[in-house]
KOLKOLFI-631500 format. One line per 2 residues: number of its first residue (from 1); their letters; for each residue x, y negated, z of N, C-alpha, C. Coordinates in nm, 2 decimals. Each point is the difference from the previous one (the first is absolute). Layout:
// residues N
NUM) a) X/Y/Z/X/Y/Z/X/Y/Z | ...
This chain:
// residues 253
1) xx) 0.08/0.12/0.00/-0.08/-0.12/0.00/0.09/-0.13/0.00 | 0.11/0.01/0.06/0.09/-0.11/0.01/0.04/-0.05/-0.14
3) xx) 0.04/0.10/-0.09/0.03/-0.03/-0.14/-0.12/-0.06/-0.07 | -0.11/0.06/0.02/-0.12/-0.05/-0.07/-0.03/-0.15/0.03
5) xx) 0.00/-0.03/0.13/-0.03/-0.14/0.04/0.11/-0.10/-0.05 | 0.12/0.05/0.01/0.11/-0.09/-0.04/-0.01/-0.03/-0.15
7) xx) -0.03/0.11/-0.08/-0.01/-0.02/-0.14/-0.12/-0.09/-0.04 | -0.11/0.00/0.08/-0.11/-0.08/-0.03/0.04/-0.15/0.01
9) xx) 0.06/-0.04/0.11/0.04/-0.14/0.01/0.11/-0.04/-0.10 | 0.08/0.09/-0.03/0.10/-0.02/-0.10/-0.06/-0.02/-0.14
11) xx) -0.10/0.08/-0.03/-0.07/-0.01/-0.13/-0.06/-0.13/-0.02 | -0.06/-0.06/0.11/-0.05/-0.14/-0.01/0.10/-0.10/-0.05
13) xx) 0.12/0.01/0.06/0.11/-0.09/-0.04/0.04/0.02/-0.14 | 0.01/0.13/-0.04/0.05/0.03/-0.13/-0.10/-0.04/-0.11
15) xx) -0.13/0.02/0.03/-0.10/-0.04/-0.10/0.00/-0.15/-0.02 | 0.02/-0.07/0.11/0.00/-0.15/0.00/0.12/-0.05/-0.08
17) xx) 0.12/0.06/0.02/0.12/-0.04/-0.06/0.02/0.05/-0.14 | -0.09/0.09/-0.05/0.00/0.06/-0.13/0.12/0.10/-0.02
19) xx) 0.03/0.08/0.11/0.11/0.09/-0.01/-0.05/0.14/0.01 | 0.07/0.10/-0.06/-0.03/0.14/0.02/0.04/0.04/0.14
21) xx) 0.10/-0.06/0.05/0.04/0.02/0.14/0.08/0.12/0.03 | 0.06/0.07/-0.11/0.07/0.12/0.03/0.12/-0.02/0.09
23) xx) 0.07/-0.12/-0.02/0.12/-0.02/0.08/-0.03/-0.02/0.15 | -0.11/-0.07/0.02/-0.05/-0.02/0.14/-0.04/0.13/0.06
25) xx) -0.07/0.08/-0.08/-0.04/0.14/0.05/0.12/0.08/0.04 | 0.10/0.00/-0.09/0.12/0.08/0.02/0.06/-0.05/0.14
27) xx) 0.01/-0.13/0.02/0.06/-0.05/0.12/-0.07/0.05/0.12 | -0.13/0.00/0.00/-0.08/0.04/0.11/0.01/0.15/0.03
29) xx) -0.01/0.08/-0.11/0.01/0.15/0.01/0.14/0.04/0.06 | 0.10/-0.06/-0.05/0.14/0.04/0.04/0.03/-0.05/0.14
31) xx) -0.02/-0.13/0.02/0.04/-0.06/0.12/-0.09/0.03/0.12 | -0.13/0.00/-0.02/-0.10/0.01/0.11/-0.04/0.15/0.02
33) xx) -0.03/0.07/-0.11/-0.05/0.13/0.01/0.10/0.11/-0.04 | 0.12/-0.04/-0.03/0.12/0.10/-0.01/-0.03/0.10/-0.11
35) xx) -0.05/-0.04/-0.11/-0.02/0.09/-0.12/0.13/0.00/-0.08 | 0.05/0.11/-0.05/0.12/0.01/-0.08/-0.01/-0.10/-0.12
37) xx) 0.11/-0.06/-0.04/-0.01/-0.10/-0.11/-0.06/0.04/-0.13 | 0.04/0.12/-0.05/-0.05/0.04/-0.13/-0.15/0.03/0.01
39) xx) -0.04/0.06/0.11/-0.15/0.02/0.01/-0.07/-0.13/0.01 | 0.06/-0.10/0.07/-0.06/-0.13/0.01/-0.01/-0.07/-0.13
41) xx) 0.10/0.02/-0.08/0.00/-0.06/-0.14/-0.11/0.06/-0.08 | -0.01/0.13/-0.01/-0.10/0.07/-0.08/-0.14/-0.03/0.05
43) xx) -0.02/0.00/0.13/-0.14/-0.02/0.06/-0.04/-0.15/-0.03 | 0.09/-0.09/0.02/-0.03/-0.14/-0.01/-0.03/-0.04/-0.14
45) xx) 0.07/0.05/-0.10/-0.03/-0.04/-0.14/-0.12/0.07/-0.04 | -0.04/0.12/0.05/-0.13/0.06/-0.03/-0.11/-0.08/0.06
47) xx) 0.02/-0.05/0.12/-0.10/-0.08/0.06/-0.03/-0.13/-0.08 | 0.10/-0.05/-0.07/-0.02/-0.12/-0.08/-0.10/0.01/-0.11
49) xx) -0.03/0.13/-0.04/-0.10/0.02/-0.11/-0.13/-0.05/0.05 | -0.04/0.04/0.13/-0.13/-0.03/0.05/0.00/-0.15/0.05
51) xx) 0.11/-0.04/0.06/0.00/-0.14/0.05/-0.01/-0.10/-0.11 | 0.07/0.02/-0.11/0.00/-0.09/-0.11/-0.13/0.01/-0.08
53) xx) -0.06/0.12/-0.01/-0.13/0.02/-0.07/-0.10/-0.09/0.07 | -0.01/0.01/0.14/-0.09/-0.07/0.07/0.02/-0.15/-0.01
55) xx) 0.13/-0.04/0.02/0.03/-0.14/-0.01/-0.02/-0.06/-0.14 | 0.03/0.08/-0.10/-0.01/-0.05/-0.14/-0.15/-0.03/-0.03
57) xx) -0.09/0.09/0.04/-0.14/-0.02/-0.02/-0.05/-0.13/0.06 | 0.04/-0.02/0.13/-0.04/-0.12/0.07/0.06/-0.12/-0.06
59) xx) 0.13/0.00/-0.04/0.06/-0.12/-0.06/-0.06/-0.03/-0.14 | -0.04/0.11/-0.07/-0.06/-0.02/-0.13/-0.14/-0.07/0.01
61) xx) -0.07/0.04/0.10/-0.13/-0.06/0.03/0.01/-0.15/0.04 | 0.11/-0.02/0.07/0.03/-0.14/0.05/0.06/-0.09/-0.11
63) xx) 0.03/0.06/-0.12/0.06/-0.08/-0.11/0.15/-0.02/0.02 | 0.06/0.08/0.08/0.15/-0.02/0.02/0.08/0.08/-0.09
65) xx) -0.05/0.10/-0.07/0.08/0.10/-0.08/-0.03/0.00/-0.15 | 0.11/0.00/-0.08/-0.01/0.01/-0.14/0.02/0.15/-0.04
67) xx) -0.10/0.07/-0.03/0.00/0.14/-0.02/0.09/0.05/-0.11 | -0.01/-0.06/-0.12/0.08/0.05/-0.11/0.15/-0.03/0.02
69) xx) 0.03/-0.11/0.06/0.14/-0.04/0.03/0.05/0.10/0.10 | -0.07/0.03/0.11/0.05/0.09/0.10/0.02/0.14/-0.05
71) xx) -0.10/0.05/-0.08/0.01/0.14/-0.04/0.11/0.01/-0.11 | 0.03/-0.10/-0.08/0.10/0.00/-0.10/0.14/0.02/0.07
73) xx) 0.02/-0.08/0.10/0.13/0.01/0.07/0.00/0.13/0.08 | -0.11/0.04/0.06/0.00/0.12/0.08/0.02/0.13/-0.08
75) xx) -0.03/0.01/-0.12/0.02/0.12/-0.08/0.15/0.02/-0.02 | 0.07/-0.11/-0.03/0.15/0.01/-0.01/0.06/0.03/0.14
77) xx) -0.06/-0.06/0.10/0.05/0.03/0.14/-0.02/0.14/0.04 | -0.10/0.07/-0.05/-0.02/0.14/0.03/0.11/0.09/-0.05
79) xx) 0.05/-0.03/-0.12/0.11/0.07/-0.05/0.13/-0.02/0.08 | 0.02/-0.12/0.04/0.12/-0.03/0.08/-0.01/0.07/0.14
81) xx) -0.12/0.00/0.06/-0.02/0.05/0.13/0.02/0.15/0.00 | -0.05/0.07/-0.10/0.02/0.15/0.00/0.15/0.03/-0.02
83) xx) 0.07/-0.07/-0.08/0.15/0.02/-0.01/0.07/-0.03/0.13 | -0.04/-0.11/0.07/0.06/-0.04/0.12/0.00/0.11/0.11
85) xx) -0.11/0.08/0.00/-0.02/0.10/0.11/0.11/0.11/-0.01 | 0.05/0.02/-0.13/0.10/0.10/-0.01/0.13/-0.04/0.06
87) xx) 0.03/-0.13/-0.01/0.12/-0.06/0.06/-0.01/0.01/0.15 | -0.12/-0.04/0.06/-0.02/0.00/0.14/0.02/0.14/0.07
89) xx) -0.03/0.11/-0.08/0.02/0.13/0.06/0.14/0.04/0.04 | 0.10/-0.07/-0.07/0.14/0.04/0.02/0.07/-0.10/0.09
91) xx) -0.07/-0.10/0.06/0.06/-0.09/0.09/-0.02/0.05/0.14 | 0.11/0.00/0.08/-0.01/0.04/0.14/-0.10/-0.08/0.08
93) xx) -0.07/0.06/0.09/-0.10/-0.07/0.08/0.05/-0.12/0.07 | 0.11/0.00/0.06/0.05/-0.11/0.08/0.04/-0.11/-0.09
95) xx) 0.06/0.03/-0.12/0.03/-0.10/-0.10/-0.13/-0.07/-0.06 | -0.10/0.09/-0.02/-0.12/-0.05/-0.06/-0.07/-0.10/0.09
97) xx) 0.00/0.02/0.14/-0.06/-0.09/0.09/0.07/-0.14/-0.01 | 0.13/0.00/-0.01/0.07/-0.13/-0.01/-0.03/-0.07/-0.13
99) xx) 0.00/0.08/-0.11/-0.02/-0.06/-0.13/-0.14/-0.05/-0.01 | -0.10/0.07/0.05/-0.14/-0.05/0.00/-0.02/-0.12/0.08
101) xx) 0.06/-0.01/0.12/0.00/-0.11/0.08/0.06/-0.13/-0.07 | 0.12/0.02/-0.06/0.06/-0.11/-0.07/-0.08/-0.05/-0.11
103) xx) -0.07/0.09/-0.07/-0.08/-0.04/-0.12/-0.12/-0.08/0.05 | -0.06/0.04/0.11/-0.11/-0.08/0.06/0.04/-0.14/0.05
105) xx) 0.11/-0.01/0.06/0.05/-0.13/0.05/0.03/-0.09/-0.12 | 0.07/0.06/-0.10/0.03/-0.08/-0.12/-0.13/-0.05/-0.07
107) xx) -0.10/0.09/-0.01/-0.12/-0.04/-0.07/-0.07/-0.11/0.08 | 0.00/0.01/0.13/-0.06/-0.11/0.08/0.07/-0.13/-0.02
109) xx) 0.13/0.00/0.00/0.07/-0.12/-0.02/-0.02/-0.06/-0.14 | 0.00/0.08/-0.10/-0.02/-0.05/-0.13/-0.14/-0.07/-0.02
111) xx) -0.10/0.06/0.05/-0.14/-0.05/-0.01/-0.01/-0.13/0.08 | 0.07/-0.01/0.11/0.00/-0.12/0.08/0.07/-0.12/-0.08
113) xx) 0.12/0.04/-0.05/0.08/-0.10/-0.07/-0.07/-0.06/-0.12 | -0.06/0.09/-0.08/-0.06/-0.04/-0.13/-0.13/-0.08/0.03
115) xx) -0.08/0.04/0.09/-0.13/-0.07/0.03/0.03/-0.14/0.07 | 0.11/0.00/0.08/0.03/-0.12/0.07/0.06/-0.11/-0.10
117) xx) 0.08/0.04/-0.09/0.07/-0.10/-0.09/-0.08/-0.03/-0.12 | -0.08/0.09/-0.05/-0.05/-0.02/-0.14/-0.15/-0.02/-0.01
119) xx) -0.08/0.04/0.11/-0.14/0.01/-0.03/-0.08/-0.09/0.10 | 0.07/-0.09/0.07/-0.07/-0.08/0.10/-0.11/-0.09/-0.07
121) xx) 0.03/-0.05/-0.12/-0.09/-0.09/-0.06/-0.08/0.06/-0.12 | 0.01/0.13/-0.02/-0.07/0.06/-0.12/-0.15/0.00/0.02
123) xx) -0.07/-0.02/-0.11/-0.15/0.00/0.01/-0.04/0.15/0.03 | -0.11/0.01/0.07/-0.06/0.13/0.03/-0.12/0.04/-0.09
125) xx) -0.01/-0.07/-0.11/-0.11/0.02/-0.10/0.02/0.14/-0.05 | -0.10/0.08/0.00/0.00/0.14/-0.05/0.02/0.01/-0.15
127) xx) 0.08/0.10/-0.05/0.02/0.02/-0.14/-0.10/0.10/-0.05 | -0.04/-0.02/-0.13/-0.07/0.10/-0.07/0.09/0.11/-0.05
129) xx) -0.05/0.12/-0.01/0.08/0.12/-0.04/0.07/-0.03/-0.13 | -0.07/-0.04/-0.10/0.06/-0.02/-0.14/0.11/-0.10/0.00
131) xx) -0.01/-0.10/0.09/0.11/-0.10/0.00/0.13/0.05/0.05 | 0.00/0.12/0.06/0.12/0.06/0.05/0.04/0.11/-0.10
133) xx) -0.09/0.09/-0.04/0.04/0.11/-0.09/0.03/-0.04/-0.14 | -0.05/-0.12/-0.05/0.03/-0.04/-0.13/0.13/-0.09/-0.01
135) xx) 0.07/-0.02/0.11/0.12/-0.07/-0.01/0.11/0.08/-0.07 | 0.09/-0.07/-0.07/0.12/0.07/-0.06/0.08/0.07/0.11
137) xx) 0.04/0.12/-0.04/0.09/0.08/0.09/-0.07/0.07/0.12 | -0.14/0.00/-0.01/-0.07/0.06/0.11/0.04/0.15/0.02
139) xx) 0.01/0.08/-0.11/0.02/0.14/0.02/0.15/0.03/0.04 | 0.09/-0.08/-0.05/0.14/0.02/0.05/0.02/-0.03/0.14
141) xx) -0.07/-0.11/0.05/0.00/-0.03/0.14/-0.07/0.10/0.09 | -0.11/0.06/-0.06/-0.07/0.10/0.08/0.08/0.13/0.01
143) xx) 0.07/0.04/-0.11/0.07/0.12/0.01/0.12/-0.01/0.09 | 0.07/-0.12/-0.01/0.12/-0.02/0.09/-0.04/0.00/0.15
145) xx) -0.11/-0.08/0.03/-0.04/-0.01/0.13/-0.05/0.13/0.06 | -0.07/0.08/-0.08/-0.06/0.12/0.05/0.11/0.11/0.02
147) xx) 0.09/0.02/-0.09/0.11/0.10/0.01/0.09/-0.03/0.12 | 0.04/-0.13/0.02/0.09/-0.03/0.11/-0.07/0.01/0.13
149) xx) -0.12/-0.06/0.02/-0.07/0.01/0.13/-0.05/0.14/0.03 | -0.04/0.07/-0.11/-0.04/0.14/0.02/0.12/0.09/0.05
151) xx) 0.11/-0.02/-0.06/0.12/0.08/0.03/0.04/-0.03/0.15 | -0.01/-0.12/0.04/0.03/-0.03/0.14/-0.10/0.06/0.10
153) xx) -0.12/0.00/-0.04/-0.11/0.06/0.08/0.02/0.15/0.01 | 0.03/0.07/-0.11/0.02/0.14/0.01/0.13/0.04/0.08
155) xx) 0.10/-0.08/-0.01/0.13/0.03/0.06/-0.01/-0.02/0.15 | -0.06/-0.11/0.04/0.00/-0.04/0.14/-0.13/0.02/0.07
157) xx) -0.10/0.05/-0.07/-0.13/0.03/0.06/-0.08/-0.13/0.03 | 0.04/-0.11/-0.05/-0.07/-0.13/0.03/-0.09/-0.04/-0.12
159) xx) -0.09/-0.09/0.01/-0.08/-0.04/-0.11/0.06/-0.11/-0.08 | 0.12/-0.05/0.04/0.07/-0.11/-0.08/-0.09/-0.12/-0.01
161) xx) -0.09/-0.02/0.09/-0.10/-0.11/-0.01/0.06/-0.14/-0.02 | 0.10/-0.04/0.09/0.06/-0.13/-0.02/0.06/-0.02/-0.14
163) xx) 0.07/0.11/-0.05/0.06/-0.01/-0.13/-0.11/-0.02/-0.11 | -0.11/0.07/0.01/-0.11/-0.01/-0.09/-0.06/-0.14/0.00
165) xx) -0.02/-0.05/0.13/-0.06/-0.13/0.01/0.10/-0.11/-0.05 | 0.13/0.02/0.02/0.09/-0.10/-0.06/-0.01/0.00/-0.15
167) xx) 0.00/0.12/-0.06/-0.01/0.01/-0.15/-0.13/-0.07/-0.05 | -0.11/0.02/0.07/-0.13/-0.06/-0.04/0.01/-0.15/0.02
169) xx) 0.07/-0.05/0.10/0.01/-0.14/0.02/0.09/-0.07/-0.10 | 0.12/0.07/-0.03/0.10/-0.06/-0.08/-0.02/0.03/-0.15
171) xx) 0.00/0.13/-0.03/-0.01/0.04/-0.15/-0.14/-0.03/-0.06 | -0.10/0.03/0.08/-0.14/-0.01/-0.05/-0.07/-0.13/0.04
173) xx) 0.07/-0.07/0.10/-0.04/-0.13/0.05/-0.15/-0.01/0.05 | -0.03/0.11/0.07/-0.14/0.00/0.06/0.00/-0.08/0.13
175) xx) -0.12/-0.06/0.03/-0.01/-0.06/0.13/0.02/0.10/0.11 | 0.03/-0.05/0.12/0.03/0.09/0.12/-0.11/0.10/0.03
177) xx) -0.12/-0.05/0.00/-0.11/0.10/0.04/-0.02/0.10/-0.11 | 0.01/-0.03/-0.12/-0.01/0.10/-0.11/0.12/0.09/0.00
179) xx) 0.11/-0.05/0.04/0.12/0.09/0.01/-0.02/0.11/0.11 | -0.06/-0.04/0.11/-0.03/0.09/0.11/-0.10/0.11/-0.05
181) xx) -0.11/-0.05/-0.06/-0.10/0.10/-0.04/0.04/0.09/-0.11 | 0.07/-0.05/-0.10/0.05/0.08/-0.11/0.11/0.10/0.04
183) xx) 0.07/-0.04/0.10/0.11/0.10/0.05/-0.07/0.13/0.05 | -0.11/-0.01/0.06/-0.07/0.12/0.05/-0.04/0.09/-0.12
185) xx) -0.03/-0.06/-0.11/-0.04/0.08/-0.12/0.13/0.07/-0.06 | 0.11/-0.07/0.00/0.13/0.05/-0.05/0.04/0.12/0.08
187) xx) -0.01/-0.01/0.13/0.05/0.10/0.09/-0.08/0.14/-0.01 | -0.12/-0.01/-0.04/-0.08/0.13/-0.01/0.06/0.10/-0.09
189) xx) 0.03/-0.02/-0.12/0.07/0.10/-0.08/0.13/0.04/0.05 | 0.08/-0.09/0.06/0.13/0.03/0.05/-0.02/0.10/0.12
191) xx) -0.10/-0.03/0.08/-0.02/0.09/0.12/-0.04/0.14/-0.05 | -0.08/0.01/-0.10/-0.05/0.13/-0.05/0.12/0.09/-0.05
193) xx) 0.09/-0.06/-0.08/0.11/0.08/-0.05/0.11/0.02/0.10 | 0.02/-0.10/0.09/0.10/0.02/0.10/-0.04/0.11/0.10
195) xx) -0.12/0.00/0.04/-0.05/0.10/0.09/0.01/0.14/-0.06 | -0.03/0.01/-0.13/0.01/0.13/-0.07/0.14/0.05/0.00
197) xx) 0.10/-0.09/-0.01/0.14/0.04/0.01/0.04/0.05/0.13 | -0.04/-0.07/0.11/0.03/0.05/0.14/-0.08/0.13/0.03
199) xx) -0.12/0.01/-0.05/-0.07/0.13/0.02/0.07/0.12/-0.06 | 0.05/-0.02/-0.11/0.08/0.11/-0.07/0.12/0.04/0.09
201) xx) 0.06/-0.10/0.07/0.12/0.03/0.08/-0.04/0.05/0.14 | -0.13/0.00/0.03/-0.04/0.05/0.13/0.00/-0.10/0.11
203) xx) 0.01/-0.13/-0.03/0.00/-0.11/0.10/-0.13/-0.07/0.02 | -0.10/0.08/0.03/-0.14/-0.06/0.02/-0.07/0.08/0.11
205) xx) -0.04/-0.07/0.10/-0.07/0.05/0.12/-0.15/-0.03/-0.02 | -0.08/0.10/-0.03/-0.14/-0.03/-0.03/-0.08/-0.05/0.12
207) xx) 0.03/0.05/0.12/-0.07/-0.05/0.12/0.04/-0.14/0.03 | 0.12/-0.03/-0.01/0.05/-0.13/0.03/-0.06/-0.10/-0.11
209) xx) 0.00/0.05/-0.12/-0.06/-0.09/-0.11/-0.14/-0.03/0.03 | -0.08/0.09/0.05/-0.14/-0.03/0.03/-0.02/-0.11/0.10
211) xx) 0.08/0.01/0.10/0.00/-0.10/0.11/0.04/-0.14/-0.05 | 0.11/0.00/-0.08/0.04/-0.13/-0.06/-0.10/-0.06/-0.09
213) xx) -0.05/0.08/-0.09/-0.10/-0.04/-0.10/-0.13/-0.05/0.06 | -0.05/0.07/0.10/-0.13/-0.04/0.06/0.02/-0.14/0.06
215) xx) 0.11/-0.02/0.07/0.02/-0.13/0.06/0.03/-0.12/-0.09 | 0.09/0.03/-0.09/0.04/-0.11/-0.09/-0.10/-0.04/-0.11
217) xx) -0.07/0.10/-0.05/-0.10/-0.03/-0.10/-0.11/-0.08/0.05 | -0.05/0.03/0.12/-0.11/-0.08/0.06/0.05/-0.14/0.03
219) xx) 0.12/-0.01/0.06/0.05/-0.13/0.03/0.04/-0.08/-0.12 | 0.05/0.06/-0.10/0.04/-0.07/-0.12/-0.12/-0.07/-0.07
221) xx) -0.11/0.07/-0.01/-0.12/-0.06/-0.06/-0.05/-0.12/0.07 | 0.00/0.01/0.14/-0.04/-0.12/0.08/0.10/-0.11/-0.02
223) xx) 0.13/0.03/0.01/0.10/-0.11/-0.01/-0.01/-0.07/-0.13 | -0.02/0.06/-0.11/-0.01/-0.06/-0.13/-0.10/-0.11/-0.01
225) xx) -0.11/0.01/0.08/-0.10/-0.10/0.00/0.04/-0.14/0.05 | 0.11/0.00/0.07/0.05/-0.13/0.06/0.11/-0.07/-0.09
227) xx) 0.05/0.07/-0.10/0.11/-0.06/-0.08/-0.05/-0.13/-0.07 | -0.11/0.00/-0.06/-0.05/-0.11/-0.08/-0.03/-0.12/0.10
229) xx) -0.03/0.03/0.12/-0.04/-0.11/0.09/0.11/-0.05/0.09 | 0.11/0.07/-0.01/0.11/-0.04/0.09/0.08/-0.12/-0.05
231) xx) 0.06/-0.08/0.09/0.09/-0.10/-0.04/0.12/0.06/-0.07 | 0.05/-0.08/-0.10/0.11/0.06/-0.08/0.13/0.03/0.08
233) xx) 0.02/-0.09/0.10/0.12/0.03/0.08/-0.01/0.13/0.08 | -0.12/0.03/0.05/-0.02/0.12/0.08/0.02/0.12/-0.09
235) xx) -0.05/-0.01/-0.13/0.01/0.11/-0.09/0.15/0.03/-0.03 | 0.07/-0.11/-0.03/0.14/0.02/-0.03/0.08/0.06/0.12
237) xx) -0.04/-0.04/0.12/0.07/0.05/0.12/-0.03/0.15/0.01 | -0.12/0.04/-0.02/-0.03/0.15/0.00/0.08/0.08/-0.10
239) xx) 0.01/-0.06/-0.12/0.08/0.07/-0.10/0.14/0.02/0.04 | 0.06/-0.10/0.07/0.14/0.00/0.04/0.02/0.10/0.12
241) xx) -0.08/-0.02/0.10/0.02/0.07/0.12/-0.02/0.15/-0.01 | -0.10/0.04/-0.09/-0.03/0.15/-0.01/0.12/0.08/-0.03
243) xx) 0.08/-0.02/-0.11/0.11/0.09/-0.02/0.12/-0.02/0.10 | 0.02/-0.12/0.05/0.10/-0.02/0.10/-0.03/0.08/0.13
245) xx) -0.12/0.00/0.04/-0.04/0.08/0.12/0.02/0.14/-0.02 | -0.03/0.06/-0.12/0.03/0.14/-0.03/0.15/0.03/0.00
247) xx) 0.08/-0.09/-0.05/0.14/0.02/0.00/0.06/0.00/0.14 | -0.04/-0.09/0.08/0.05/-0.01/0.14/-0.04/0.12/0.08
249) xx) -0.12/0.05/-0.02/-0.04/0.12/0.07/0.09/0.12/-0.03 | 0.05/0.01/-0.12/0.09/0.11/-0.04/0.13/-0.02/0.07
251) xx) 0.05/-0.13/0.01/0.13/-0.03/0.05/0.00/0.03/0.16 | -0.11/-0.02/0.06/0.00/0.02/0.15/-0.06/0.13/0.05
253) x) -0.02/0.09/-0.10/-0.07/0.13/0.03/0.08/0.07/0.12
């Protein structure tokens, strides 16, 4: 029950911040509940399937997600994620903890730096789907973003949320709220193929997965309702703090 209630409250934060939350889940499972790192990776990325599905539906209804843009990037991300899981299988558990923690801390810093320096004055007017997908270079940007972020996700068991959000902000020039919502759509195919790779390797605990999914899926749907209504500074803070908190949990385990 402790895992279930913890994941519910965490799911509310993740849905609000537009994250799949795999890194945060890994930090909690390893540091608080003492789950082996490879099992934590496989279980958490599988949980993202349900968390992001719930959050994506809610964000789409709220007008925060560009469906075609997100799925286009996500399809390429799925290929990268599946390949990344093969690399993760051969990394020693203790090394993988440090590498995952470092990746989470780096991603939190990058999203803080970029939003602080470049987006303080950007308009929050929502974009139409065609205004994004019809731009020159859309497919090259989508494939590059998807393969890189998907590969990181499969290798380290994280959703690569801050990296995806950065790409949407910089390469696709989406407003902050649409970057949050569209990220949830991108993560869904990545989580599907990443979890398939970990399942083949035997790093998936079904009982643990049920507890994680029940809590985070419910919380994520509720949390996504507040994204559109939240002050921009609060949303940006949540985007930054989420991966950093997961990384710190792994360091102090």
